[in-house]
PASERO-335322 format. One record per residue (C-alpha): x, y, z; residue number from 0. Coordinates in pm, 1 decimal. Layout:
! PASERO-335322
{rec {X,Y,Z},NUM}
...
END
This chain:
! PASERO-335322
{rec {8564.4,12157.8,8770.9},0}
{rec {8589.4,12227.9,9142.5},1}
{rec {8302.8,12409.4,9309.9},2}
{rec {8418.8,12760.4,9407.1},3}
{rec {8441.3,12819.4,9782.7},4}
{rec {8163.0,13023.2,9944.0},5}
{rec {8210.2,13395.3,9996.9},6}
{rec {8232.4,13519.1,10356.0},7}
{rec {7963.3,13742.5,10502.2},8}
{rec {8233.8,13924.3,10700.3},9}
{rec {8610.2,13957.0,10656.3},10}
{rec {8822.4,14151.7,10905.0},11}
{rec {9153.3,14142.1,11092.3},12}
{rec {9220.1,14156.2,11465.7},13}
{rec {9585.6,14240.9,11528.0},14}
{rec {9755.9,13994.4,11286.8},15}
{rec {9473.4,13736.4,11276.1},16}
{rec {9241.8,13728.1,10975.4},17}
{rec {8880.0,13644.0,11059.5},18}
{rec {8630.7,13511.8,10802.4},19}
{rec {8262.7,13460.3,10885.6},20}
{rec {8032.8,13238.3,10678.3},21}
{rec {7661.0,13177.2,10671.3},22}
{rec {7664.7,12832.3,10831.8},23}
{rec {7900.5,12556.2,10943.6},24}
{rec {7884.7,12376.7,10608.7},25}
{rec {8011.6,12685.6,10427.7},26}
{rec {8270.8,12745.8,10699.2},27}
{rec {8414.1,12397.4,10658.3},28}
{rec {8415.0,12415.8,10278.9},29}
{rec {8589.0,12752.9,10277.8},30}
{rec {8856.7,12641.8,10522.3},31}
{rec {8913.2,12319.8,10326.8},32}
{rec {8952.3,12514.2,10002.0},33}
{rec {9206.9,12749.0,10159.6},34}
{rec {9406.3,12468.0,10321.2},35}
{rec {9396.5,12280.5,9991.8},36}
{rec {9549.8,12580.5,9817.8},37}
{rec {9820.4,12599.1,10085.0},38}
{rec {9899.4,12230.5,10036.4},39}
{rec {9926.8,12268.1,9659.5},40}
{rec {10149.9,12574.7,9697.7},41}
{rec {10380.0,12396.3,9941.3},42}
{rec {10404.2,12086.6,9722.1},43}
{rec {10524.1,12307.7,9437.6},44}
{rec {10845.7,12369.7,9633.1},45}
{rec {10872.3,12069.5,9868.0},46}
{rec {10852.3,11692.9,9837.2},47}
{rec {10608.3,11657.6,10127.1},48}
{rec {10374.2,11869.4,10336.4},49}
{rec {10361.1,11814.4,10712.4},50}
{rec {10014.7,11885.2,10855.7},51}
{rec {9884.8,11878.2,11213.6},52}
{rec {9515.6,11791.9,11250.6},53}
{rec {9263.5,11842.3,11530.6},54}
{rec {9012.2,11569.7,11612.2},55}
{rec {8668.3,11702.2,11706.9},56}
{rec {8314.5,11716.9,11566.5},57}
{rec {8373.3,12085.0,11485.3},58}
{rec {8616.5,11967.9,11215.8},59}
{rec {8378.3,11730.8,11036.2},60}
{rec {8278.6,11956.7,10746.3},61}
{rec {8634.1,12079.5,10703.4},62}
{rec {8780.0,11727.7,10690.6},63}
{rec {8511.8,11616.0,10445.0},64}
{rec {8600.9,11910.8,10223.4},65}
{rec {8969.0,11819.3,10230.5},66}
{rec {8898.2,11459.0,10136.8},67}
{rec {8686.5,11577.1,9843.0},68}
{rec {8954.7,11811.6,9705.4},69}
{rec {9089.6,11656.1,9382.6},70}
{rec {9397.5,11878.6,9381.1},71}
{rec {9551.1,11737.7,9700.3},72}
{rec {9818.7,11474.0,9643.3},73}
{rec {9766.0,11272.2,9960.5},74}
{rec {10060.4,11045.0,9885.0},75}
{rec {10284.5,11342.2,9967.4},76}
{rec {10124.7,11433.2,10301.0},77}
{rec {10270.5,11358.8,10645.8},78}
{rec {9998.4,11377.2,10912.0},79}
{rec {10044.9,11465.7,11277.8},80}
{rec {9774.1,11518.7,11535.5},81}
{rec {9782.8,11768.8,11817.0},82}
{rec {9658.1,11576.6,12120.3},83}
{rec {9548.1,11241.7,12259.5},84}
{rec {9394.9,11114.4,12580.8},85}
{rec {9639.0,10953.9,12820.3},86}
{rec {9565.5,10583.6,12858.5},87}
{rec {9349.2,10528.2,12547.8},88}
{rec {9468.5,10295.3,12273.9},89}
{rec {9432.1,10374.7,11905.1},90}
{rec {9116.4,10166.4,11859.1},91}
{rec {8931.0,10301.1,12161.8},92}
{rec {8595.3,10451.5,12052.9},93}
{rec {8695.1,10791.8,12193.2},94}
{rec {9055.8,10796.8,12073.9},95}
{rec {9147.8,11096.1,11860.9},96}
{rec {9354.8,10865.5,11641.2},97}
{rec {9046.0,10659.0,11568.1},98}
{rec {8846.7,10974.9,11491.3},99}
{rec {9104.9,11092.6,11238.4},100}
{rec {9138.4,10748.4,11080.9},101}
{rec {8762.1,10734.4,11027.5},102}
{rec {8714.4,11095.1,10913.5},103}
{rec {9035.3,11155.2,10719.4},104}
{rec {9323.1,10909.9,10702.6},105}
{rec {9133.2,10607.4,10569.1},106}
{rec {8919.1,10814.9,10332.0},107}
{rec {9221.2,10997.9,10190.4},108}
{rec {9422.5,10677.9,10158.2},109}
{rec {9708.1,10770.3,10390.3},110}
{rec {9933.7,10477.3,10472.1},111}
{rec {10069.4,10408.1,10819.3},112}
{rec {10415.7,10531.6,10723.1},113}
{rec {10264.1,10875.1,10655.1},114}
{rec {10117.9,10904.4,11005.2},115}
{rec {10292.7,11053.9,11307.9},116}
{rec {10052.2,10976.0,11591.1},117}
{rec {10074.3,11012.7,11969.3},118}
{rec {10064.1,10668.4,12137.3},119}
{rec {9814.4,10755.1,12409.1},120}
{rec {9814.9,10401.8,12546.5},121}
{rec {10175.1,10448.6,12661.1},122}
{rec {10081.6,10589.4,13000.3},123}
{rec {10369.0,10429.9,13193.7},124}
{rec {10641.3,10656.0,13051.5},125}
{rec {10469.8,10981.8,12950.1},126}
{rec {10787.9,11190.3,12949.0},127}
{rec {10948.7,10953.2,12701.5},128}
{rec {10640.7,10972.7,12478.7},129}
{rec {10656.5,11352.4,12487.0},130}
{rec {11026.1,11358.5,12400.0},131}
{rec {10983.3,11108.7,12117.0},132}
{rec {10695.7,11305.0,11963.9},133}
{rec {10894.0,11624.5,12001.4},134}
{rec {11176.0,11461.5,11803.5},135}
{rec {10929.1,11381.1,11524.2},136}
{rec {10808.3,11741.1,11516.7},137}
{rec {11164.1,11872.3,11502.1},138}
{rec {11258.4,11628.4,11226.1},139}
{rec {10951.9,11715.8,11015.5},140}
{rec {10838.1,12063.7,11121.7},141}
{rec {10469.6,12124.2,11048.7},142}
{rec {10388.3,12341.5,10749.4},143}
{rec {10016.6,12368.3,10827.8},144}
{rec {9816.8,12336.7,11150.1},145}
{rec {9441.8,12271.0,11128.0},146}
{rec {9286.4,12350.6,11464.2},147}
{rec {8972.3,12442.8,11652.7},148}
{rec {8897.9,12644.2,11966.0},149}
{rec {8742.6,12496.2,12277.4},150}
{rec {8453.1,12643.1,12470.2},151}
{rec {8707.2,12754.3,12732.8},152}
{rec {8930.0,12910.0,12464.9},153}
{rec {9177.6,12624.3,12455.1},154}
{rec {9400.4,12525.8,12163.9},155}
{rec {9450.5,12148.2,12162.3},156}
{rec {9450.9,12056.1,12533.3},157}
{rec {9617.1,12381.6,12635.5},158}
{rec {9338.0,12478.2,12874.4},159}
{rec {9365.9,12811.9,13062.6},160}
{rec {9515.8,12658.4,13381.3},161}
{rec {9803.4,12493.6,13190.7},162}
{rec {9848.5,12713.2,12881.8},163}
{rec {10187.8,12881.4,12846.2},164}
{rec {10263.0,13114.0,12555.3},165}
{rec {10636.5,13069.8,12625.0},166}
{rec {10626.4,12695.4,12688.4},167}
{rec {10981.8,12557.6,12661.1},168}
{rec {10863.8,12218.3,12530.8},169}
{rec {10670.3,12111.7,12221.4},170}
{rec {10468.0,11831.1,12381.8},171}
{rec {10353.4,11778.7,12739.7},172}
{rec {10107.2,11592.1,12959.9},173}
{rec {9832.2,11808.1,13107.9},174}
{rec {9539.4,11770.5,13341.7},175}
{rec {9219.8,11836.0,13146.6},176}
{rec {9024.6,12137.4,13270.4},177}
{rec {8672.8,12075.5,13403.3},178}
{rec {8524.1,12309.5,13141.2},179}
{rec {8699.7,12109.7,12872.5},180}
{rec {8563.6,11784.7,13014.6},181}
{rec {8212.9,11935.8,12999.5},182}
{rec {8265.7,12017.8,12632.2},183}
{rec {8383.8,11665.0,12551.2},184}
{rec {8067.7,11533.5,12714.5},185}
{rec {7840.3,11779.8,12530.7},186}
{rec {8009.4,11692.3,12201.3},187}
{rec {7876.6,11339.4,12246.0},188}
{rec {8218.7,11178.0,12229.1},189}
{rec {8161.1,11013.8,12568.5},190}
{rec {7846.1,10856.8,12706.8},191}
{rec {7923.5,10966.3,13064.0},192}
{rec {8151.0,11241.2,13189.1},193}
{rec {8311.5,10993.8,13428.1},194}
{rec {8450.9,10808.6,13125.5},195}
{rec {8659.7,11107.9,13015.6},196}
{rec {9028.9,11062.1,13103.9},197}
{rec {9170.8,11313.2,13348.7},198}
{rec {9494.7,11370.8,13155.2},199}
{rec {9609.9,11403.6,12796.8},200}
{rec {9912.5,11452.0,12576.5},201}
{rec {9910.9,11782.9,12389.2},202}
{rec {10125.3,11986.7,12157.1},203}
{rec {10198.5,12317.2,12327.4},204}
{rec {10097.1,12657.7,12199.4},205}
{rec {10448.8,12747.4,12072.5},206}
{rec {10456.2,12413.4,11886.2},207}
{rec {10119.5,12477.9,11721.8},208}
{rec {10196.5,12837.6,11627.8},209}
{rec {10538.6,12755.5,11482.9},210}
{rec {10371.9,12646.0,11158.5},211}
{rec {10362.9,12918.9,10890.4},212}
{rec {9996.4,12843.8,10813.7},213}
{rec {9739.4,12798.9,11092.1},214}
{rec {9377.4,12735.6,10993.9},215}
{rec {9125.5,12746.4,11280.3},216}
{rec {8768.7,12624.5,11221.3},217}
{rec {8510.8,12723.6,11484.4},218}
{rec {8138.3,12664.0,11422.0},219}
{rec {7838.4,12673.7,11652.5},220}
{rec {7679.0,12892.4,11919.6},221}
{rec {7852.6,12715.7,12209.0},222}
{rec {8182.1,12868.5,12089.8},223}
{rec {8056.8,13230.3,12076.3},224}
{rec {8190.6,13329.5,12418.7},225}
{rec {8530.7,13177.7,12342.7},226}
{rec {8542.0,13364.4,12010.9},227}
{rec {8456.5,13688.3,12191.1},228}
{rec {8740.2,13633.9,12440.4},229}
{rec {8978.9,13536.7,12160.7},230}
{rec {8914.9,13847.7,11953.9},231}
{rec {8812.7,14117.9,12202.2},232}
{rec {8984.9,14020.2,12525.4},233}
{rec {9352.2,14056.0,12617.4},234}
{rec {9615.3,13832.5,12458.9},235}
{rec {9664.1,13616.5,12764.5},236}
{rec {9674.8,13254.1,12877.8},237}
{rec {9329.9,13302.1,13035.4},238}
{rec {9209.3,13256.2,12676.2},239}
{rec {9478.4,13047.2,12506.6},240}
{rec {9332.8,13102.6,12158.2},241}
{rec {9405.1,13475.7,12191.5},242}
{rec {9765.1,13387.8,12097.6},243}
{rec {9639.4,13346.9,11740.1},244}
{rec {9626.5,13726.2,11715.2},245}
{rec {10007.3,13730.9,11710.2},246}
{rec {10031.7,13500.5,11407.1},247}
{rec {10027.7,13663.0,11062.8},248}
{rec {9968.8,13326.8,10894.1},249}
{rec {9661.5,13236.7,11099.1},250}
{rec {9303.0,13250.9,10975.3},251}
{rec {8995.6,13202.1,11191.9},252}
{rec {8692.2,13054.8,11011.7},253}
{rec {8360.0,13114.3,11188.2},254}
{rec {7994.8,13056.5,11113.5},255}
{rec {7734.4,13314.8,11208.5},256}
{rec {7654.1,13134.1,11532.0},257}
{rec {8013.1,13134.2,11653.9},258}
{rec {8061.4,13497.9,11545.0},259}
{rec {7736.0,13636.0,11687.0},260}
{rec {7908.1,13831.8,11967.8},261}
{rec {8177.4,13989.9,11749.2},262}
{rec {7997.2,14074.7,11423.6},263}
END
């Protein structure tokens, strides 16, 4: 019998966005995994496959572990996308998002290569072609579920405030990574030195991410508290890209007490 998901310590709605707060990051990840698992099962009842976009960051660790442990998920019927990748890094690079997801999800869940739709970050010589090709994949297999996080600067994927566009006409683009975002990548421990962090990245745009009917956003830790405050209490504006979540009726924000300390 599956362990029941933890109960939230707070449950409220801001505009159209549901917000759930849990005691700690372990409970936050488990609760989000249980909810996404239910969405996968529901979708598979009416469709042959479920197309899911995943974020790659330490904030997702507990959530991804919970998904892998869910016995109800039929991983053979999952198509996996990811939302961003550093420009110039190959798939086996220690800091590649593809490597992170292979180690934390794809390999553990038994996904085969033909189930993966991954951004070839090493193809830095023709970035526009890479963007157009990935956009074709997204249009051919539109995501049913997006599993995301929020950056310390309020970004979604690599849509940092200077480059975020709520009306972006494209689904995938190359962006320059904001300095605040580079600081977060360094603090997350994904790079030994900030100078190692690439200056540019491929990213799905905000309209591409929010086109999915289900958007699950997992945000633990005190370093995200200011971004959560701006997301929920500030204006809906590109200055805090995650504020766009408040327009999405199918989005749920999962927080731990630390991340929610300025709004609860």
